N, C-alpha and C positions, 0 to 999 in steps of 0.2 A: 640179770639172773632173777628168776621169780623166787617167791618165798618157798614154794614146794621143792624146787631144785636145791635151794639152800638147806632145807631140812633133810633132804636125801643125802647130801654130801657131808653134813655135820655129824661129828662123832660125839655121842651123848654118853656120859658116865652115869648109868642108872644106879649102880651098886657101889657108890663111893664109900658109904659107911663100912661095908664089908672089906673093901680094900684098905681102908684105914686100920681096921682091926687086924688084918693080915700083916700090914706093915709094922704095927706095934709088936706083934708076936715075933716077927722076923728079927727086929732089933733086940728083943729080949733074949732070943735064942743066941744071937751073936755075943751078947754080954754074958752069957753063961747062966743066967737066972732061970731059964726054961728047962724042962725035963725032956727025955727022948719021946715021951708020949705026945708032948706038945709039938714037937717037930713033925710027927706024922700028921697031926691035925693041920699044921701049916701047909704041908705038901698038898693035902686034899683041898684046902681052900684055894691054893694057887691053881690047881687043876680046874676047880669050879669057875675061877675067874677067867681062865683061858677059854673054857667052853662058853661062858657068857659072852665073851668078846666075839667068838666065832658066830654065835647066834645073832648078835646085834648086827655084825657086818652082813650076814646073809639076809636078815630082814630089811636092812637099808638098801642092799643091792636089789632085792625084789621090789621094793617101793619105787626105786629109780626106774626099773624096767617098765613098771605099770604106768608111771608118769610119762615116760617116753612114748609108750603105746597110745596113751590118751592124746598127747600132743600131735602125733602123726595121724590120728583119727579125726581131729578137728578140721584140718584142711579138706579132707574128703567130704565131711559133712557140709562145709561151706561151699564146696564145688557143687554138691548135689542141690543145695538150696539155690545157688545161682542158676543152675540148669533148670530147676523147677520154675524159678521166677521168670527166666527168659521164655520158657514155654508158655507160661501164663500170659506174658505180654504179647507173644506171637498170636495166641488164641484171641486175645482182645482185639488186636489189629485186624485179624481175619474176620471177626464178627462185625467190626465197624465197616469193613469193606463190603461185606455181604449186605449190610443194611443200606449203604449208599447205592449199591447196585439195584436193590429192590425199589428204592425211591425213584431212581432214574428209569427203571422199567415201568413204574406206575405212570410217571410223567409222559413217557413215550406212548403208552397205551392211550392216555387221555388225548394226546395229539392225533393219534391215528383215528380215534373215535370222532374228533372234531372234523378231520378231513373227510371221513366217510359221510358224516352228516351234510357237509357242504356239497360233496359230490352227489348225494341223493337229491338235494334241493336243485342243483343244476340240471340233473336228469329230468326232474319233474317240470322245470321251466321249459326245457327243450321239447319235452313231449307236448306241453300245452301249445307251444309255438307251432309245432308240426301239425297239430290237430286244427289250427285256425284255417278258415277257408282261403284257398289260393285265389289270386286274381283271375278273373274270367277273361280268357283271351278270345276275341271274336274269331269265329271260323271263317275261312276264306269263302267268299260268295262265288257260286258257279257263274261262269261267263256264258252269255247267250250269243251265239254267232249270228251275224246278219248275212243277208244274201250277198252283199258286196264284199265279204271277207273280213270286215272289221268286227271286233268283239267289244262288248260293254259288260260291266259288272252288274249283277242283279242286286237289288236293294235288300238290305238286311231285314230280317223278320222282326215283328213287333216285340216278342219276348226278349230278344237280345238287346233292343233299344231300351226297354224298361230296366233291365239289369244294369246297363251302363249308366243310366240316369241315377239309379239308386247309389251306385258306387261314387258318382260325382258328388251327390249330396253328402254321402258319408265323408268324403275327402274334405268337403267344405266345413263340416262340423269339426273335424280334427285339426287343431292348430299346432302344426309341427314346430313352429318357431316361438310360440308363446307370445303373440302380439299383445294380448290384454295385460299380461304380467309386465311386459316391457313398458307399455304405456303408464301403468301404475308406478313402476320404478322411476320412470322419467319425471312424472309429476311430483313424486316424493323427493327426488333429488333437487328439482327446481325450487320446491317449497323450502327445503333445508338451506339451499344457497341464499334464497331471499331472506330467511330469518337471520342467517349469519351476517349478511350485508347490513340489515337493519341494526343488529346488535353492535356491529363494528362502528356504524355511523353514530349511534348514541353514545359510544364510549368517548369521553373527552380526551382530546389530544394534548400533547405537551405544549404549553404556551411559553414562548421565548420572551424573557424579560431582561432589562438592563437597568443598571444603577448609574445615574448621571449626576455630576456635581457641576453646577453653573456658577460663574462669576459675573454678577450684574454690577456694572460700574455707573455711578451717578455723574452729573455734570461738574459739580463743585462740592465744597464742604458745607454749603448752605442747603443742600437738597435734603428734604425730609425722608430719612431712611425707613421710618415706620410706614409712611405712605407708599414708598417704593415697594416694600415687601408685600404690602396689601395688594398692590396692583399686580405683582408677580403671581401671588397666590390666587388671584381672581381668574387666571387662565385655567380653564377646566376643559377636559376632554376625556373621552372614553379610553381607558387604559393608562391614565395619568394619575399619579399619587405623589403629592408633595410631602417632603420630609422635614428634617430639621434645618435650621438656618443660623447664621452668625455673621457679625460684622468684622471684617478684617481690615486693619489700617493699611493704606497704600502709601501715603506721604502728603506733607503739607496740610495735615488735618483732614484729608479726604479718606473716607472708608468705603469699601465695596461690600456688597451683599453676596455672601456665599451660601447657596441654598441647594439642598439635595432633593432628588425625586427619583421615583421608580416608574418606568414606562414599559408598555408592551410593544415589542419591536414591530409587530404587524400593524399597530394602530397609531403609534406616536413616534415621531422622529425628532432629531435635534434641530433640523432646519425649521420645522413647524414651531418648536418652542422659541427659537430665536426670533422668528418672524412675529409671533404673537407678543412676546415681551417687548420688543423694540417699538411696538405700536404706541407705548406710553412714552412719547418723545419728551414730555416735560420733566420726567424723572430719570429716564434711562439714557445713558450715552452709548453703551455697547454691552453685548452679551458674549461671553466666552465659555467654552466647555473645558473645565479644569480637570475632570476625570470621567472616564467612561468604562464601566465594567459590566460584563455579562453575568447574569444570575443563573 
């Protein structure tokens, strides 16, 4: 319930002091202290109170009816506002559709204009081709009959021969297959292939290498191991690189030389190393491959 409805239904006592005075006089009259004149005044006050109550009730009833009329009028206004807003939205949508149709119409006009221009260009080209001179067809030569019944063709006239020669010259000048361009393209292609081959040949390829660990054994414990290592390192070859070395005890005071090297597989092999090292017979008894790893 809203505050307006609450006020419309609330009974307000506007003239409470007057009612209090009337009540005081009423009790005085009952007690016998009041005079007959005072009773007449009390009756008039009671009548005034009754009239005031009626007026208040009537005014409150009128206020309530006006408030009800206002409440019933608000939905109508809201409906009218909704209708007006929907109509405005419909108008906006219609305007947007009209604008889109105009843009589409403009694009279609542009396409039609482009097609017309292309068609006019094609017509001009066809007209130029039609105006070009047609090929001259030689006229049939009249035949001259002989007395024996056989016929031979008469030789063509000189102007016809000249025209045919001119046409042959023109045909020679026109290269339908573009032989010159083809020759240039072939030369360019060959040149590029040659450059590519040279570039590829200059590019260094991947060199395969291996790491080898050799065990070089002496004859006995009296062999000079420093001299033996010097002899082993004296073996030199393209693609051979000696590495670190150490002496490993074998037994009975004998030590073997364990030496590492890096070789290129295409240039140096284990057989070649064993053959070259065993040539030092005074120091070397045997050569074994302890480890072989690809790099």
